[in-house]
C-alpha positions in Angstrom: 0.0 0.0 0.0 1.1 3.5 -0.8 1.2 7.0 0.5 -1.2 9.4 -1.1 -4.0 11.8 -0.5 -5.5 11.0 -4.0 -7.2 8.1 -5.7 -5.2 5.7 -7.9 -5.1 2.2 -9.3 -5.0 -1.0 -7.4 -2.1 -1.5 -5.0 -1.2 2.1 -4.5 -2.1 3.5 -1.1 -1.5 5.8 2.0 0.1 9.1 2.9 2.8 11.3 4.3 3.8 9.8 7.6 1.9 11.0 10.7 1.0 9.8 14.2 -1.8 7.7 15.4 -3.1 6.4 18.7 -5.1 3.6 20.0 -5.9 2.2 23.3 -4.8 -1.1 24.5 -5.2 -3.4 27.4 -3.9 -4.7 30.7 -3.3 -8.3 31.4 -6.1 -10.6 30.4 -7.5 -8.1 27.9 -9.2 -5.8 30.5 -8.9 -2.0 30.4 -9.1 0.8 32.9 -9.9 4.1 31.3 -7.5 7.0 32.0 -8.8 10.4 33.0 -6.5 12.6 31.0 -6.3 13.9 27.4 -3.6 13.0 24.9 -2.8 15.7 22.4 -1.1 14.4 19.2 -0.5 15.4 15.6 -2.0 14.0 12.5 -2.0 15.0 8.8 -5.4 16.1 7.4 -7.6 13.1 6.6 -9.6 12.6 3.4 -12.5 10.7 4.9 -13.7 9.5 8.3 -15.4 6.5 6.7 -13.1 3.5 7.2 -14.3 1.9 4.0 -12.9 4.9 2.1 -9.5 4.9 3.9 -6.8 5.8 1.4 -4.4 8.1 3.1 -2.6 7.2 6.3 -4.6 9.6 8.5 -7.8 8.0 7.2 -6.5 4.7 8.6 -5.6 6.3 11.9 -9.0 7.8 12.5 -10.7 4.5 11.5 -8.6 2.7 14.1 -10.0 4.7 16.9 -13.7 4.2 16.2 -14.0 1.0 14.2 -12.7 -2.4 15.6 -11.3 -5.0 13.3 -11.8 -8.7 13.6 -8.2 -9.4 14.5 -5.2 -7.3 15.5 -1.4 -7.8 15.0 0.9 -8.4 17.9 4.5 -9.6 18.1 4.3 -13.2 17.2 1.1 -13.0 15.0 -2.6 -12.2 15.1 -4.6 -11.8 18.3 -8.3 -11.5 18.9 -10.1 -8.2 18.1 -13.9 -8.5 17.6 -13.3 -12.1 16.7 -12.4 -14.5 19.5 -11.2 -17.3 17.3 -10.8 -18.0 13.6 -10.0 -20.8 11.2 -8.4 -19.9 7.9 -7.6 -21.4 4.5 -6.5 -19.5 1.4 -10.1 -19.3 0.2 -12.1 -19.1 3.5 -12.0 -17.8 7.0 -14.5 -18.6 9.7 -14.6 -16.0 12.5 -16.3 -16.6 15.8 -17.2 -13.3 17.4 -16.5 -12.4 21.0 -19.4 -12.0 23.4 -20.3 -8.6 24.7 -19.3 -6.4 21.8 -21.6 -3.5 21.2 -22.0 -0.6 18.8 -21.8 2.9 20.4 -25.6 3.0 20.6 -25.7 -0.2 22.6 -26.7 -2.5 19.7 -25.1 -6.0 20.1 -22.6 -6.7 17.4 -23.8 -9.8 15.6 -22.6 -11.9 12.7 -25.1 -10.1 10.5 -23.8 -6.7 11.4 -20.2 -7.8 10.8 -21.0 -9.5 7.4 -23.0 -6.5 6.2 -20.0 -4.2 7.0 -17.5 -6.4 5.3 -19.7 -6.7 2.2 -20.2 -3.0 2.1 -16.5 -2.4 2.3 -15.8 -4.8 -0.6 -18.5 -3.0 -2.6 -17.7 0.6 -1.7 -14.1 0.6 -0.6 -11.2 2.2 -2.4 -10.0 0.0 -5.3 -6.4 0.4 -4.2 -7.0 -0.5 -0.6 -9.1 -3.6 -1.6 -6.5 -4.8 -4.1 -3.6 -4.5 -1.7 -5.1 -6.2 1.3 -7.1 -8.9 -0.5 -4.6 -9.6 -3.2 -7.0 -8.8 -6.0 -9.7 -11.2 -4.8 -13.3 -10.3 -4.1 -14.3 -11.6 -0.6 -17.9 -12.3 0.3 -19.1 -12.5 4.0 -22.0 -14.5 5.2 -23.5 -14.7 8.7 -24.0 -18.2 10.1 -26.1 -17.8 13.2 -25.5 -14.8 15.5 -21.8 -15.4 16.2 -20.1 -16.9 13.2 -19.0 -14.9 10.1 -17.7 -16.8 7.0 -15.6 -14.9 4.5 -14.9 -16.6 1.2 -12.9 -15.5 -1.8 -13.1 -16.1 -5.5 -9.4 -17.0 -5.7 -6.8 -18.1 -3.2 -5.3 -15.5 -1.0 -3.2 -17.0 1.9 -3.1 -13.6 3.7 -6.9 -13.5 4.0 -7.1 -13.7 7.8 -4.3 -11.1 8.2 -6.2 -8.7 5.9 -8.8 -8.3 8.6 -6.3 -6.6 10.9 -6.1 -3.6 8.6 -8.0 -0.5 9.9 -9.9 -0.1 6.7 -11.8 -3.4 7.5 -13.1 -1.9 10.7 -16.7 -2.8 11.4 -19.2 -0.1 10.7 -22.5 -0.5 12.7 -25.9 -0.2 10.9 -26.5 3.5 11.5 -23.2 4.3 9.8 -23.9 2.0 6.8 -27.3 3.7 6.4 -25.7 7.2 6.0 -22.7 7.0 3.7 -22.4 10.7 3.1 -22.5 11.7 6.8 -20.1 8.9 7.8 -17.4 10.2 5.4 -17.7 13.8 6.6 -18.1 13.4 10.4 -19.6 11.5 13.3 -22.7 9.3 12.9 -24.3 8.5 16.3 -24.1 4.8 16.9 -21.8 3.9 13.9 -18.7 3.1 16.0 -17.8 -0.5 17.0 -14.5 0.6 18.6 -13.5 2.3 21.8 -13.7 6.0 20.8 -16.4 8.2 19.2 -15.7 11.4 17.3 -17.3 14.1 19.5 -16.2 17.3 17.9 -14.0 18.4 15.0 -12.9 21.3 12.9 -12.1 20.0 9.5 -8.4 20.2 8.7 -7.6 21.6 12.1 -8.5 19.3 15.0 -10.4 16.0 15.7 -11.5 15.1 19.3 -12.4 11.5 20.3 -13.9 10.4 23.5 -13.6 7.0 25.1 -16.9 5.1 25.4 -18.0 4.4 29.0 -19.5 1.0 27.9 -16.6 -0.3 25.9 -15.1 -3.6 27.1 -13.9 -5.6 24.2 -10.3 -4.5 24.0 -7.9 -6.6 21.9 -6.3 -9.6 23.7 -2.7 -8.5 23.3 0.0 -11.0 24.1 2.4 -8.1 24.8 2.2 -6.6 28.3 1.5 -2.9 27.9 2.1 -0.3 30.5 -0.4 2.4 31.5 -4.0 3.1 30.6 -5.8 4.6 27.6 -6.7 8.3 27.5 -10.2 9.4 28.1 -9.9 11.9 25.3 -7.7 11.9 22.2 -7.3 15.3 20.6 -5.6 15.2 17.1 -4.2 18.5 15.8 -3.4 18.7 12.1 0.4 18.7 11.9 2.3 21.9 11.5 5.7 21.9 9.8 8.3 19.5 11.4 10.2 22.2 13.2 7.1 23.6 14.8 6.0 20.0 15.8 9.3 19.5 17.7 8.8 22.9 19.4 5.3 22.0 20.5 6.5 18.8 22.1 9.2 20.6 24.0 6.8 23.3 25.2 4.2 20.7 26.3 1.6 21.7 23.7 1.8 18.2 22.2 2.1 15.0 24.2 3.3 12.9 21.4 4.4 13.6 17.8 6.3 12.2 14.9 9.6 14.1 14.3 12.0 14.1 11.4 15.4 12.4 11.8 17.2 15.8 11.7 15.2 17.0 14.8 16.5 14.3 17.1 19.4 16.3 18.5 17.0 18.9 19.7 15.9 16.5 22.4 19.4 15.6 23.6 19.6 15.8 27.4 15.8 16.5 27.8 14.6 14.8 30.9 10.9 15.2 29.9 11.0 13.8 26.4 12.0 10.3 25.1 12.4 9.2 21.5 11.4 5.8 20.2 11.5 4.4 16.7 9.7 1.7 14.7 10.2 0.4 11.2 7.9 2.3 8.8 7.9 3.1 5.1 10.1 1.1 2.7 11.9 2.8 -0.1 12.9 0.9 -3.3 13.6 1.8 -6.9 11.0 1.1 -9.6 11.8 1.5 -13.3 9.7 2.2 -16.3 10.5 -0.8 -18.4 8.2 0.1 -21.3 9.4 0.6 -24.9 11.1 4.0 -25.2 12.5 4.2 -21.7 16.2 3.4 -21.3 15.2 1.0 -18.6 13.6 -1.4 -21.0 17.3 -2.5 -21.0 18.1 -4.8 -18.1 21.8 -3.8 -18.3 21.0 -0.2 -17.6 18.7 -1.0 -14.7 21.5 -3.1 -13.1 23.8 -0.2 -13.7 21.6 2.1 -11.6 21.7 -0.5 -8.8 25.5 -0.5 -9.0 25.7 3.3 -8.9 23.7 3.7 -5.7 25.4 3.7 -2.3 22.5 2.8 0.0 24.4 4.0 3.1 25.0 7.4 1.5 21.3 7.6 0.4 20.3 6.7 4.0 22.5 9.5 5.3 21.2 12.0 2.8 17.5 11.2 3.1 17.2 9.9 6.7 20.2 11.3 8.6 21.4 7.7 8.8 18.5 6.5 10.9 17.1 4.0 8.3 17.7 0.3 8.0 19.3 -0.8 4.8 16.9 -2.8 2.7 17.4 -6.4 1.9 14.0 -6.9 0.2 10.9 -5.0 -0.7 9.3 -4.8 2.8 10.4 -3.7 6.2 12.0 -5.9 8.8 8.8 -6.1 10.9 6.8 -7.6 8.0 6.2 -11.4 7.7 8.5 -13.4 5.4 11.3 -10.8 5.4 14.8 -12.3 5.4 17.7 -11.0 7.5 20.1 -11.1 4.5 19.8 -11.5 0.7 22.4 -12.7 -1.8 20.2 -11.5 -4.7 21.2 -7.8 -4.1 23.3 -6.3 -6.9 26.5 -5.0 -5.4 27.8 -1.4 -5.8 30.3 -0.9 -8.6 30.5 2.7 -9.7 33.0 2.0 -12.6 30.7 -0.6 -14.1 27.7 1.7 -13.7 29.5 4.5 -15.5 30.3 2.3 -18.5 26.6 1.5 -18.9 25.1 4.9 -18.1 27.4 7.4 -19.8 25.3 9.7 -21.9 22.0 8.0 -21.0 19.1 10.4 -20.6 17.1 9.6 -17.4 13.9 11.2 -16.0 13.5 10.8 -12.3 10.1 11.3 -10.7 10.7 12.0 -7.0 8.2 12.3 -4.1 9.2 14.8 -1.5 8.6 12.3 1.3 12.0 10.6 0.4 13.8 12.6 3.1 13.3 16.2 4.0 12.2 18.0 0.8 13.0 14.9 -1.2 16.7 14.7 -0.3 16.9 11.1 -1.3 15.8 12.0 -4.9 18.5 14.7 -5.1 21.1 12.1 -4.0 19.9 9.7 -6.7 20.1 12.5 -9.3 23.6 13.4 -8.2 25.0 9.8 -8.2 23.6 9.1 -11.6 25.1 12.3 -13.0 28.4 11.3 -11.5 28.0 8.0 -13.5 27.8 10.1 -16.7 24.0 10.1 -17.2 22.0 13.2 -18.2 19.5 13.4 -15.4 16.3 15.4 -15.1 14.6 15.4 -11.7 10.9 16.2 -11.1 10.8 16.5 -7.3 7.1 16.9 -6.4 4.7 16.7 -3.5 3.2 13.3 -2.7 -0.2 14.0 -4.4 1.5 15.1 -7.7 3.9 12.1 -7.5 1.0 9.6 -7.2 -0.8 11.2 -10.1 2.2 11.1 -12.4 3.5 7.7 -11.3 0.2 5.9 -11.8 -1.6 8.0 -14.4 1.3 9.2 -16.5 3.9 6.4 -16.4 5.4 7.4 -19.7 6.6 10.8 -18.3 9.2 9.2 -16.1 11.9 6.5 -16.2 12.8 5.9 -12.6 11.4 6.6 -9.2 12.1 5.9 -5.5 8.9 4.2 -4.4 7.7 5.1 -0.9 5.7 2.0 0.2 3.5 1.8 3.3 2.8 -1.9 3.8 -0.4 -2.0 5.9 -1.0 -5.7 5.3 2.4 -6.4 7.0 3.6 -9.1 4.6 6.1 -9.3 1.8 3.2 -10.4 -0.3 1.7 -6.9 -0.2 4.4 -5.4 -2.5 4.5 -8.0 -5.2 1.3 -7.0 -7.2 3.0 -3.7 -8.0 5.2 -5.7 -10.5 2.5 -8.2 -11.7 -0.6 -8.4 -13.9 -1.9 -5.8 -16.3 -0.2 -2.5 -16.8 -1.5 0.6 -14.9 -2.3 2.0 -18.3 -4.8 -0.8 -18.7 -6.2 -0.4 -15.2 -3.9 -3.0 -13.5 -1.4 -2.7 -10.7 1.8 -3.1 -12.7 3.5 0.2 -12.3 6.6 -0.3 -14.4 5.3 -2.5 -17.1 7.3 -5.4 -15.7 7.2 -8.9 -17.2 9.0 -11.4 -14.9 7.7 -15.0 -15.3 9.6 -16.3 -12.3 7.9 -13.7 -10.1 4.5 -14.4 -11.5 4.7 -18.1 -11.1 6.1 -18.1 -7.6 3.5 -15.6 -6.5 0.6 -17.6 -7.9 1.9 -20.7 -6.1 2.3 -18.8 -2.8 -1.3 -17.5 -2.9 -2.6 -21.0 -2.3 0.1 -22.3 0.0 -1.2 -23.1 3.5 2.3 -23.7 5.0 3.8 -20.5 6.2 7.4 -21.6 5.7 7.0 -22.7 2.1 4.7 -19.8 1.4 7.4 -17.4 2.6 10.0 -19.2 0.5 7.8 -18.6 -2.5 7.3 -14.9 -1.8 11.0 -14.6 -1.4 11.6 -16.4 -4.7 9.2 -14.0 -6.4 10.9 -11.0 -4.9 14.4 -12.2 -5.5 13.6 -12.7 -9.1 12.7 -9.0 -9.3 15.9 -8.0 -7.5 18.2 -10.2 -9.6 16.8 -8.8 -12.8 16.9 -5.2 -11.4 13.1 -4.8 -11.8 13.3 -3.4 -8.3 16.2 -2.3 -6.1 15.8 -2.3 -2.3 17.1 0.9 -0.7 16.2 1.6 2.9 13.4 1.4 5.5 12.6 4.6 7.3 11.9 4.8 11.0 8.8 6.3 12.5 10.4 8.4 15.3 8.2 9.4 18.1 8.9 12.2 20.6 7.0 11.2 23.8 6.5 13.6 26.7 7.0 12.1 30.1 3.9 10.1 31.1 3.0 9.1 27.5 4.0 6.0 25.6 3.2 4.5 22.2 3.5 0.9 21.0 3.5 -0.4 17.4 3.1 -4.2 17.6 3.7 -6.8 15.0 5.1 -4.3 12.5 1.6 -2.7 12.2 1.7 0.8 10.6 -1.9 1.8 11.4 -2.3 0.5 14.9 -0.3 2.8 17.2 -1.3 2.0 20.7 -1.3 5.0 23.0 -1.0 4.8 26.8 -0.8 7.2 29.6 1.8 6.0 32.1 2.1 9.0 34.5 
């Protein structure tokens, strides 16, 4: 899934990085509500309807009000609204927990859950659906009052995990009955989760209040300190410098900061920093006729020209983790090392790239102001290429990358993998071209990748399935269809008395606790 505030084809999804919160539980899954307010930053959301989640802030708001069937924890899935589940690549049977209610007191039954899932499949963003369901079209059916059966029209071994993504949060009947109101603000009784939206000023602030009657907290394996806030107040993020100032002054309790702001908190007794793996950066080439990168030799030369450590320093102040594949270290099936990586060789790169005209499309989220894109331009110029850089905001990048693929030759792709699996990224290189409405961004044709991915979709054994996902990914890396670069860190500044957890590599489930 990708970053973006705009609509686009299939697997593209998400947004400029921001901060989210959620509540969590004490031992045994029981919660005690805190009596304080947590003030945090968020980027402006597009929609408050979870089914329409596209940008990262949409997922964050959905997570507060709409519970998912399962959640991710270190070591795998844990119960959310579902107490147990039995999964195959084409079917998942969820047994619901007892006592779950909508915000208006309505008991959450299998019919309510199945209606919400089917509405999501029918009305959700195409890119979100494709990324988390692998291009399949799930159908949900209620069996009795407590069992929900979800079946797909094609195998998708990640089906159960898909229901941990915030966009699949269950919308209660009053919300489903008023689509327009749900997208623009609160609908009384629509929430299935712990918080309701009680007031907001669009593009400025969003205030959520903890439900007094909420009891069905996720059954985390991980022991979490503290209690949830009674009120969560989101403030639309100012510029990064102002955000850091607001944490230091106490106007924000918790905020994402940029890597180059870390030193401002050195020696501060009242603020701690913590980091989690977040977006994954990798090179994607336009391999269509007319682009220089229809030639595999030239793609490999770009891989040989790039010094990933130098890019990490330029874009992320050295805080990133060097990539070994196309997902971050917290995702499932990600190896610790990879012999398929093409090694750096500037001299060989120069022999292949001398005089080659290259158009780079850069998103300004690749480091501050797109610093990573500038590094790429410079290193390719050093190799003798004639390089033109179009360094643009994330919305423009998405539009050009997916709607005008013949206007660029090379881009650093900023991937947000909400599914949390190496499988999430692969459709970007498979199937029909984006020009034909498909997910294939670069016009890639890699039979080894395609065959391995098709086998993995139906494989019920996690070990062999991961091996197939890695075979599919390594085939892309070996042919220089993609070049792993770096995983950025989500760096939190936390005031004393506040703490955030991101469990199981989840990007949209940031669990906020008050500890003081």
